[in-house]
C-alpha positions as CSV (number, residue, x, y, z in Angstrom):
1,M,-11.4,9.8,0.8
2,K,-12.4,7.6,-1.9
3,G,-13.0,10.0,-4.6
4,K,-9.5,10.9,-3.7
5,L,-8.4,7.6,-4.8
6,D,-9.5,7.6,-8.1
7,E,-7.4,10.8,-9.1
8,L,-3.9,9.2,-8.1
9,T,-1.3,7.6,-10.7
10,I,-0.1,4.1,-10.1
11,D,3.1,5.0,-8.2
12,E,0.9,7.0,-6.0
13,L,-1.5,4.8,-5.4
14,Q,1.6,2.1,-4.5
15,R,2.9,4.7,-1.9
16,T,-0.3,5.5,-0.8
17,L,-1.0,1.5,0.0
18,Q,2.3,1.1,1.8
19,E,1.3,3.8,3.8
20,A,-1.9,2.3,4.5
21,K,-0.3,-1.3,5.3
22,E,2.7,0.6,7.9
23,E,-0.1,2.3,9.9
24,L,-2.5,-0.7,9.7
25,R,0.4,-2.8,11.6
26,K,1.0,0.4,14.2
27,E,-2.6,0.2,15.1
28,R,-3.0,-3.5,15.6
29,F,0.3,-3.2,17.8
30,K,-1.3,-0.7,19.6
31,R,-4.1,-2.4,20.4
32,T,-2.3,-5.6,21.5
33,V,-0.3,-3.4,23.9
34,S,-3.1,-1.1,25.4
35,R,-6.3,0.9,24.5
36,V,-6.8,2.6,21.3
37,E,-8.6,5.7,21.5
38,N,-10.6,4.9,18.2
39,P,-11.0,1.3,17.9
40,K,-12.7,1.7,14.4
41,K,-9.6,3.0,12.5
42,A,-8.1,-0.8,12.2
43,L,-11.0,-1.1,10.0
44,Q,-11.5,1.8,8.1
45,L,-7.8,1.1,7.2
46,K,-8.7,-2.5,6.1
47,K,-11.7,-0.6,4.1
48,Q,-8.6,1.7,2.6
49,I,-6.2,-1.2,1.6
50,A,-9.0,-2.9,0.0
51,R,-10.3,0.3,-2.3
52,I,-6.3,0.8,-3.4
53,L,-6.2,-3.1,-4.3
54,T,-9.2,-2.9,-6.2
55,L,-8.1,0.3,-8.3
56,L,-4.7,-1.5,-9.0
57,R,-5.8,-4.6,-10.0
58,E,-8.4,-2.4,-12.9
59,Y,-5.8,-0.7,-13.7
60,E,-3.9,-4.1,-14.3
61,L,-6.9,-5.8,-16.2
62,G,-7.3,-2.5,-18.2
63,K,-10.5,-1.8,-17.2
64,R,-9.5,1.3,-15.6
65,T,-7.2,3.7,-17.6
66,L,-5.3,6.9,-16.2
67,R,-6.3,10.3,-16.4
68,S,-4.2,12.4,-17.5
69,K,-3.8,16.0,-15.4
């Protein structure tokens, strides 16, 4: 997933960020209500969100430029 994030546009990154946040919210809710089959999933989602936010910030600061496809 790390390598794929580098290839996404800013709009795709923002969409992926919203999806990951929603999935994390659902995962946290599942954990409070019942047992989850993969307890590490919430941690993985948090790391993915952090990676996406880092990429978006790099674009904002101009440290990273969009690659043409």
